[in-house]
C-alpha positions as CSV (number, residue, x, y, z in Angstrom):
1,M,84.5,87.1,-232.6
2,R,81.8,86.8,-229.9
3,L,80.9,89.6,-227.6
4,T,80.9,89.2,-223.8
5,V,77.7,90.2,-222.1
6,R,78.2,92.3,-218.9
7,G,74.6,93.4,-218.5
8,P,72.1,91.4,-216.6
9,I,70.1,88.8,-218.6
10,R,66.4,89.3,-217.9
11,P,63.6,87.1,-219.3
12,G,63.6,87.1,-223.1
13,Y,67.0,88.8,-223.5
14,D,68.5,85.4,-224.6
15,Q,66.3,85.6,-227.7
16,I,68.2,88.8,-228.7
17,L,71.6,88.0,-227.3
18,T,71.9,84.6,-229.1
19,P,75.4,83.2,-229.7
20,A,75.0,83.8,-233.4
21,A,73.9,87.4,-233.0
22,L,76.7,88.1,-230.6
23,S,79.2,86.6,-233.0
24,F,77.8,88.6,-235.9
25,V,78.0,91.9,-234.0
26,G,81.4,91.0,-232.5
27,G,82.7,90.5,-236.0
28,L,81.6,93.9,-237.1
29,C,83.1,95.5,-234.0
30,A,86.4,93.7,-234.5
31,A,86.6,94.7,-238.2
32,F,85.6,98.3,-237.9
33,E,86.6,99.6,-234.4
34,P,90.0,100.8,-235.5
35,R,88.5,103.0,-238.2
36,R,85.8,104.3,-235.8
37,A,88.5,105.3,-233.3
38,A,90.5,107.0,-236.0
39,L,87.5,109.0,-237.3
40,L,86.6,110.1,-233.7
41,A,90.2,111.3,-233.4
42,A,89.9,113.2,-236.6
43,R,86.8,114.9,-235.2
44,E,88.9,116.1,-232.3
45,G,91.6,117.3,-234.7
46,R,89.1,119.4,-236.6
47,Q,87.6,120.8,-233.5
48,A,91.1,121.8,-232.3
49,R,91.6,123.8,-235.5
50,Y,88.2,125.5,-235.1
51,D,89.1,126.4,-231.5
52,L,92.2,128.1,-232.9
53,G,90.1,130.3,-235.2
54,Q,89.4,128.3,-238.3
55,T,85.8,127.8,-239.5
56,P,84.3,124.9,-241.5
57,D,84.5,125.2,-245.3
58,F,84.0,123.1,-248.4
59,D,86.9,120.7,-248.9
60,P,88.8,121.5,-252.1
61,S,90.2,118.0,-252.3
62,T,86.6,116.6,-252.9
63,A,85.5,119.2,-255.4
64,H,85.3,116.5,-258.0
65,V,82.6,114.8,-256.0
66,R,80.6,118.0,-255.6
67,E,81.0,118.8,-259.3
68,G,80.6,115.3,-260.7
69,A,77.5,113.8,-262.5
70,W,76.4,110.9,-260.3
71,T,73.3,109.8,-258.5
72,V,72.4,107.5,-255.7
73,G,71.1,104.0,-256.3
74,P,67.4,103.3,-257.0
75,L,65.0,103.5,-254.1
76,P,62.6,100.8,-253.1
77,P,58.8,101.4,-253.6
78,D,58.1,102.0,-249.9
79,L,60.6,104.8,-249.6
80,L,59.4,106.8,-252.6
81,D,56.6,108.6,-250.7
82,R,57.8,109.7,-247.2
83,R,55.6,112.8,-246.8
84,V,55.1,112.4,-243.1
85,E,57.4,110.5,-240.8
86,I,56.9,110.1,-237.1
87,T,59.7,109.5,-234.7
88,G,60.0,108.3,-231.1
89,P,61.6,105.9,-228.7
90,V,61.6,102.1,-229.0
91,D,59.2,101.4,-226.1
92,R,56.3,99.1,-226.9
93,K,53.4,101.5,-226.7
94,M,55.2,104.1,-228.8
95,I,56.1,101.6,-231.6
96,I,52.5,100.5,-231.8
97,N,51.0,104.0,-231.8
98,A,53.6,105.2,-234.4
99,L,53.0,102.3,-236.8
100,N,49.3,102.9,-236.5
101,S,49.5,106.7,-236.7
102,G,48.8,107.1,-240.4
103,A,52.3,108.4,-241.0
104,S,54.2,107.2,-244.1
105,C,57.2,106.1,-242.1
106,F,58.2,105.6,-238.4
107,M,61.7,106.1,-237.3
108,A,62.3,104.0,-234.2
109,D,65.0,105.8,-232.3
110,F,67.7,104.3,-230.2
111,E,69.5,107.6,-230.1
112,D,68.2,111.0,-229.0
113,S,64.8,109.9,-227.8
114,T,65.9,106.8,-225.9
115,A,68.0,106.8,-222.8
116,P,70.3,103.9,-223.4
117,T,69.8,101.9,-220.3
118,W,70.5,98.2,-220.8
119,A,66.8,97.4,-220.5
120,N,65.8,100.1,-223.0
121,V,68.4,98.9,-225.5
122,I,67.6,95.1,-225.4
123,E,63.9,95.4,-224.8
124,G,63.8,97.9,-227.7
125,Q,65.3,95.2,-229.9
126,Q,62.6,92.8,-228.6
127,N,59.9,95.3,-229.4
128,L,61.2,95.9,-233.0
129,R,61.5,92.2,-233.6
130,D,57.9,91.7,-232.7
131,A,56.8,94.7,-234.7
132,V,58.6,93.4,-237.8
133,R,56.6,90.2,-237.5
134,G,53.3,91.9,-236.8
135,T,52.9,90.3,-233.4
136,I,53.6,93.3,-231.2
137,S,51.0,94.1,-228.5
138,W,50.8,95.8,-225.2
139,T,48.3,96.2,-222.4
140,H,48.3,99.3,-220.2
141,P,49.0,98.1,-216.7
142,D,46.6,100.5,-215.0
143,T,43.7,100.8,-217.4
144,G,43.9,97.4,-219.1
145,K,43.6,99.1,-222.5
146,P,45.0,96.8,-225.2
147,Y,47.3,98.1,-228.0
148,A,48.0,96.2,-231.2
149,L,48.7,96.8,-234.8
150,T,45.7,97.7,-237.0
151,G,45.5,98.1,-240.7
152,R,48.4,99.4,-242.8
153,S,51.5,100.1,-240.8
154,A,54.1,102.9,-241.5
155,T,57.3,101.9,-243.1
156,L,59.9,101.2,-240.4
157,L,63.3,102.9,-240.2
158,V,65.7,102.5,-237.3
159,R,68.1,105.1,-235.9
160,P,71.1,103.5,-234.1
161,R,73.2,105.5,-231.7
162,G,76.0,107.7,-233.1
163,W,79.6,106.7,-233.7
164,H,80.7,108.5,-230.6
165,L,78.7,106.4,-228.1
166,P,79.9,103.2,-226.4
167,E,77.8,100.3,-225.2
168,A,79.3,99.3,-221.9
169,H,77.2,96.2,-221.4
170,L,78.8,94.4,-224.3
171,T,82.6,94.1,-224.5
172,L,85.2,92.8,-226.9
173,G,88.6,92.0,-225.5
174,G,87.5,93.7,-222.3
175,A,86.6,97.0,-223.9
176,P,83.1,98.5,-224.5
177,V,82.1,98.3,-228.1
178,S,80.4,100.8,-230.5
179,A,76.8,101.4,-229.6
180,S,76.2,102.1,-233.3
181,L,77.2,98.6,-234.3
182,V,75.3,97.0,-231.5
183,D,72.0,98.8,-232.4
184,F,72.5,98.3,-236.1
185,G,73.9,94.8,-235.9
186,L,71.3,93.3,-233.6
187,F,68.4,94.7,-235.6
188,L,69.8,93.6,-238.9
189,F,70.7,90.1,-237.7
190,H,67.2,89.4,-236.3
191,N,65.0,91.2,-238.9
192,A,66.6,91.7,-242.3
193,H,65.3,88.6,-243.9
194,A,61.9,88.9,-242.3
195,L,61.7,92.5,-243.7
196,V,62.7,91.5,-247.2
197,A,60.2,88.6,-247.1
198,R,57.4,91.2,-246.4
199,G,58.4,93.3,-249.4
200,T,60.2,96.0,-247.5
201,G,63.8,96.1,-246.2
202,P,66.2,97.1,-243.5
203,Y,66.1,100.9,-243.5
204,F,68.1,103.1,-241.2
205,Y,68.7,106.7,-240.2
206,L,72.3,107.6,-239.4
207,P,72.9,110.3,-236.8
208,K,75.7,112.8,-236.0
209,L,77.9,112.2,-239.0
210,E,80.5,114.9,-239.7
211,S,82.1,113.9,-242.9
212,G,82.0,111.7,-246.0
213,D,84.7,109.5,-244.4
214,E,82.3,108.7,-241.5
215,A,79.6,107.9,-244.1
216,A,82.1,105.6,-245.9
217,L,82.7,103.7,-242.7
218,W,78.9,103.0,-242.5
219,N,78.9,102.0,-246.2
220,D,81.6,99.4,-245.6
221,V,79.8,98.2,-242.5
222,F,76.7,97.7,-244.7
223,V,78.6,95.8,-247.3
224,A,80.2,93.5,-244.8
225,A,76.9,92.9,-242.9
226,Q,74.9,92.2,-246.0
227,R,77.5,89.7,-247.3
228,A,77.7,87.9,-243.9
229,L,73.9,87.5,-243.9
230,G,73.6,86.6,-247.6
231,L,71.7,89.8,-248.6
232,P,72.3,91.5,-251.9
233,V,74.5,94.6,-251.5
234,G,72.2,97.6,-251.7
235,T,69.4,95.9,-249.7
236,I,70.1,98.3,-246.8
237,K,69.0,101.9,-247.4
238,A,70.0,104.7,-245.1
239,T,69.0,108.3,-244.6
240,V,71.6,110.6,-243.1
241,L,70.7,113.3,-240.6
242,I,72.6,116.5,-241.5
243,E,72.6,117.6,-237.9
244,T,76.2,118.8,-237.4
245,L,77.7,121.9,-238.8
246,P,80.7,120.1,-240.4
247,A,78.3,117.8,-242.3
248,A,76.6,120.8,-244.0
249,F,79.9,121.2,-245.9
250,Q,80.0,117.5,-246.8
251,M,76.5,116.7,-248.1
252,H,77.6,115.6,-251.5
253,E,80.5,113.6,-250.1
254,I,78.2,111.8,-247.6
255,L,75.7,110.8,-250.3
256,F,78.6,109.7,-252.6
257,A,80.1,107.5,-250.0
258,L,76.8,105.8,-249.4
259,R,75.4,106.0,-252.9
260,E,74.4,102.4,-253.4
261,H,72.7,102.5,-249.9
262,A,71.7,106.2,-249.8
263,A,68.0,107.1,-249.5
264,G,68.4,110.8,-248.7
265,L,69.3,113.4,-246.1
266,N,67.3,114.9,-243.3
267,C,67.6,118.4,-241.8
268,G,68.0,117.6,-238.2
269,R,67.5,121.2,-237.1
270,W,67.8,121.0,-233.3
271,D,71.0,119.0,-233.2
272,Y,72.3,121.2,-236.0
273,L,71.8,124.3,-233.8
274,F,73.6,122.5,-230.9
275,S,76.5,121.6,-233.2
276,T,76.8,125.1,-234.5
277,I,77.3,126.4,-231.0
278,K,79.7,123.6,-230.1
279,T,81.8,123.8,-233.3
280,L,82.2,127.6,-233.0
281,R,82.5,127.5,-229.2
282,A,85.8,129.4,-229.1
283,H,84.6,132.3,-231.3
284,P,83.3,135.2,-229.2
285,D,81.8,136.9,-232.3
286,R,79.4,134.0,-232.8
287,L,77.2,134.2,-229.7
288,M,73.7,132.9,-230.2
289,P,70.6,134.8,-229.1
290,D,67.9,133.1,-227.1
291,R,67.1,129.7,-228.4
292,A,63.5,130.6,-229.0
293,Q,64.5,133.3,-231.4
294,V,66.6,131.0,-233.6
295,G,63.9,129.7,-235.9
296,M,64.1,128.2,-239.3
297,T,63.7,131.6,-241.0
298,Q,67.1,132.7,-239.7
299,P,69.4,133.1,-242.8
300,F,72.0,130.5,-241.7
301,L,69.3,127.9,-241.2
302,R,67.6,128.8,-244.5
303,A,70.9,128.4,-246.3
304,Y,71.4,125.0,-244.7
305,T,68.0,123.6,-245.6
306,Q,68.0,125.0,-249.2
307,L,71.5,123.5,-249.8
308,A,70.3,120.2,-248.5
309,I,67.3,120.2,-250.9
310,Q,69.4,121.2,-253.9
311,T,72.1,118.5,-253.0
312,C,69.6,115.7,-252.6
313,H,67.5,116.4,-255.7
314,R,70.6,116.7,-257.8
315,R,71.6,113.3,-256.7
316,G,68.2,111.6,-256.9
317,A,67.7,111.4,-253.2
318,H,65.0,112.6,-250.8
319,C,65.5,115.6,-248.6
320,M,63.4,115.3,-245.4
321,G,62.3,118.3,-243.4
322,G,62.8,118.8,-239.6
323,M,60.9,118.0,-236.5
324,A,57.7,119.6,-235.4
325,A,58.1,119.3,-231.6
326,Q,54.7,120.7,-230.7
327,I,52.2,118.4,-228.9
328,P,48.5,119.0,-228.3
329,I,47.8,121.4,-225.4
330,K,44.9,120.1,-223.4
331,G,42.6,122.5,-221.5
332,D,43.7,125.6,-223.4
333,P,42.0,125.7,-226.9
334,E,43.6,129.1,-227.8
335,A,47.1,128.0,-227.0
336,N,46.5,124.7,-228.8
337,R,45.3,126.6,-231.9
338,A,48.4,128.8,-231.8
339,A,50.7,125.8,-231.5
340,M,49.0,123.9,-234.4
341,A,49.2,127.1,-236.5
342,K,53.0,127.1,-236.0
343,V,53.1,123.5,-237.2
344,I,51.2,124.2,-240.3
345,A,53.3,127.3,-241.2
346,D,56.5,125.3,-240.6
347,K,55.3,122.4,-242.9
348,E,54.1,124.8,-245.6
349,R,57.6,126.4,-245.6
350,E,59.2,123.0,-246.0
351,V,57.0,121.7,-248.8
352,R,57.2,124.9,-250.7
353,D,60.9,124.9,-250.5
354,G,61.0,121.5,-252.0
355,H,61.3,119.0,-249.1
356,D,60.0,115.5,-249.9
357,G,58.6,114.9,-246.4
358,T,58.7,116.0,-242.8
359,W,58.9,114.8,-239.2
360,V,56.5,115.0,-236.3
361,A,56.9,113.8,-232.8
362,H,53.2,113.2,-231.8
363,P,50.6,111.1,-233.6
364,A,48.1,114.0,-233.4
365,L,50.3,116.0,-235.7
366,V,50.3,113.4,-238.5
367,P,47.0,114.6,-240.1
368,L,48.1,118.2,-239.9
369,A,51.4,117.6,-241.7
370,R,49.8,115.2,-244.2
371,E,47.1,117.7,-245.1
372,V,49.9,120.3,-245.9
373,F,52.0,117.9,-248.0
374,D,48.9,116.4,-249.8
375,R,47.8,119.9,-250.7
376,E,51.2,121.2,-251.8
377,M,52.8,118.0,-253.1
378,P,50.4,115.8,-255.1
379,A,53.2,113.6,-256.4
380,E,55.2,111.0,-254.4
381,N,58.0,113.4,-253.8
382,Q,59.7,116.5,-255.3
383,R,63.0,115.1,-256.4
384,S,62.4,116.6,-259.8
385,R,62.7,120.1,-258.3
386,T,66.5,120.6,-258.6
387,R,66.5,124.1,-257.1
388,D,69.1,125.4,-259.5
389,D,68.3,128.9,-258.2
390,V,70.0,128.1,-254.9
391,A,73.6,129.3,-254.4
392,V,74.9,128.8,-250.9
393,T,78.4,129.9,-249.8
394,A,80.3,129.0,-246.7
395,A,79.6,132.5,-245.4
396,D,75.9,131.9,-245.7
397,L,76.1,128.7,-243.6
398,L,78.1,130.6,-241.0
399,E,76.0,133.7,-240.7
400,V,75.4,134.7,-237.1
401,P,71.7,134.7,-236.2
402,V,70.2,137.9,-235.0
403,G,68.3,138.4,-231.8
404,T,68.7,139.2,-228.1
405,R,69.9,137.4,-225.1
406,T,67.7,137.6,-222.1
407,L,67.4,136.4,-218.5
408,D,64.2,134.6,-219.4
409,G,66.2,132.8,-222.1
410,L,68.8,131.8,-219.6
411,R,66.2,130.6,-217.2
412,H,64.4,128.6,-219.9
413,N,67.7,126.8,-220.9
414,V,68.3,125.9,-217.2
415,R,64.7,124.8,-216.6
416,V,64.3,122.6,-219.7
417,G,67.9,121.3,-219.5
418,V,67.7,120.1,-215.9
419,R,64.2,118.7,-216.4
420,Y,65.3,116.7,-219.4
421,V,68.5,115.4,-217.9
422,E,66.6,114.3,-214.8
423,A,64.2,112.3,-216.9
424,W,67.1,110.8,-219.0
425,L,68.8,109.6,-215.8
426,R,65.6,107.8,-214.9
427,G,65.6,106.1,-218.3
428,E,63.2,108.4,-220.2
429,G,64.6,109.8,-223.4
430,C,61.5,111.5,-224.9
431,V,59.8,113.9,-222.5
432,P,56.9,116.3,-222.9
433,L,58.0,119.7,-221.4
434,Y,56.2,123.0,-221.6
435,D,54.0,121.9,-224.5
436,L,56.9,120.5,-226.6
437,M,58.2,116.9,-227.0
438,E,61.8,117.1,-226.1
439,D,64.7,114.8,-226.7
440,A,68.5,114.9,-226.0
441,A,69.0,117.7,-228.6
442,T,67.0,119.9,-226.2
443,A,69.4,119.4,-223.3
444,E,72.4,119.7,-225.7
445,I,71.3,123.1,-227.0
446,S,70.5,124.3,-223.5
447,R,73.8,123.4,-221.8
448,A,75.9,124.4,-224.8
449,Q,74.2,127.8,-225.0
450,V,74.7,128.4,-221.3
451,W,78.3,127.3,-221.6
452,Q,78.8,129.7,-224.5
453,W,77.3,132.6,-222.7
454,I,79.4,132.0,-219.6
455,R,82.6,131.3,-221.5
456,H,82.3,134.7,-223.4
457,G,80.7,136.8,-220.7
458,A,77.6,137.4,-222.8
459,A,75.6,140.6,-222.1
460,L,71.9,140.2,-221.6
461,D,69.4,142.8,-222.8
462,D,69.0,144.1,-219.2
463,G,72.7,144.8,-218.9
464,A,73.6,141.8,-216.8
465,T,76.7,139.7,-217.7
466,V,76.3,135.9,-217.7
467,T,78.8,134.6,-215.1
468,P,79.0,131.3,-213.2
469,A,77.5,133.1,-210.2
470,L,74.5,134.3,-212.1
471,F,74.0,130.9,-213.7
472,R,74.1,129.2,-210.3
473,R,71.6,131.7,-208.8
474,V,69.3,130.9,-211.7
475,L,69.8,127.2,-211.2
476,A,69.0,127.4,-207.5
477,D,65.8,129.5,-208.3
478,E,64.7,127.0,-211.0
479,L,65.3,124.0,-208.7
480,A,63.2,125.6,-206.0
481,A,60.4,126.3,-208.5
482,M,60.5,122.7,-209.8
483,R,60.2,121.4,-206.2
484,N,57.1,123.6,-205.6
485,T,55.5,122.8,-209.0
486,L,56.1,119.0,-208.9
487,G,55.7,118.6,-205.2
488,H,58.3,117.7,-202.6
489,E,57.7,113.9,-202.8
490,R,58.1,113.8,-206.6
491,F,61.1,116.1,-206.6
492,D,62.9,114.3,-203.7
493,S,62.3,110.9,-205.2
494,G,63.6,111.9,-208.6
495,R,67.2,112.5,-209.8
496,F,67.1,116.3,-209.7
497,A,70.2,116.6,-207.5
498,A,72.3,114.5,-209.9
499,A,70.8,116.3,-213.0
500,A,71.5,119.7,-211.6
501,A,75.1,118.8,-210.6
502,L,75.7,117.4,-214.1
503,F,74.1,120.4,-215.8
504,D,76.3,122.7,-213.6
505,E,79.4,120.8,-214.5
506,L,78.8,120.9,-218.2
507,S,77.8,124.5,-218.2
508,T,80.7,125.9,-216.2
509,S,83.5,123.5,-217.3
510,P,86.5,125.3,-219.0
511,R,86.0,122.9,-222.0
512,C,82.7,122.4,-223.8
513,A,82.1,118.7,-223.6
514,P,81.4,117.1,-227.0
515,F,78.2,115.4,-225.9
516,L,76.1,115.4,-222.8
517,T,75.0,111.8,-223.3
518,T,78.6,110.5,-223.1
519,A,79.1,112.4,-219.9
520,A,75.8,111.2,-218.4
521,Y,76.1,107.5,-219.6
522,P,78.0,106.3,-216.6
523,F,75.1,107.3,-214.4
524,I,72.8,104.8,-216.1
525,A,75.1,102.0,-217.1
526,D,74.1,98.8,-215.3
527,V,77.5,97.3,-215.0
């Protein structure tokens, strides 16, 4: 079944949106949309139970999966050593720099670090097609500096958008289709055979899963797609981000569902923090302290990462560490040294715990992370470390983090959240803010935490109570500061008014919206 294109066709788009490609993706959408809709409804049902007082737990009906003796399928050679992975959006310059960075792998991201404008989505596919064939190049429009691939490139993985997101520019029967299947299907159709011919394969990261059933849907998509393209089943390999609280209780089930295609799990720490707030949003006894105080040494995050390592290694899969969001700080050597020291300490914790690799967001951090993993992990990976000493309970995963709530923390959430949303509305999904590389998880944490504090009347350390009125005073103050800092022309020509209105709506609504990106998508859809 062929998809209908509703977005504008710009030069070169017809090379991606070919009749055959549209038929291939349309067939996937027709076959799997009913299951996707049912699984999204199941998410709403679980959340309704959590809102009534339940908390996530391990599913007794799948105990046989957790207790069984099974492993995932064999891994290809270029996924055995993943010690440093760099991630970023699918723009041309980023792809070239990431592939040249010296990282083991590059995750090209259609999800959290790409604002899904029609141009970003289709041109991202063009860029990846050229990268796969080694022909990608770019010239800076102002400086004339050329960019091209040099030497050995990082192994490419692609992250499609999550099951919850629509693609409004492609329709089937008049309805928008799954953004997940669009991103996955177009990339696979155009590149799978070329990748295999180069001795690699079509490798993916799967975001925002909540259950083994959602992983099973991906597995069936993989099987159908491989058969349609004449690829052996198992050619596709996928790493799943454990970045939702419900998924932390389904790690074995997720790997089991994908076992012939599974490469591992990744501890997507920032979205995991957002999901924890969102999942337990109705529980007044689970208020989070300032985001800056919720680091990876908090007991509930330690439990989550240790369980992920144990689960993966028991099943013969990789467990990847989380993102180092720091970026080099120019003009302040002392601040830069402090930031890089944080990166080193974070990566030392990960490798000593047993992670098989880690993530960075900036090419300058690749050598730092590699030095740590080379020093501490001389072998390709640590899958032989089964971590039998780990014993994690549901209570451990649900332990409330300790810390304080402050007015500065509220201001930071508003400042970063609005700045990121404004950039996203302009089509930028990966934004350097206050010496960190931020993506959509940043704004999700910010607005969810503000919503939580307002919803439960959180007390700040100075005795103030977080109310809609206090939030709006802070919002007005921060907007005025942004206008002064950025300059009136930059501020007025941007999308700050729309970003502030959306951030206000999401923060003060009676119901915590499941995802900021679904609420914001109509603002950038070109239809």
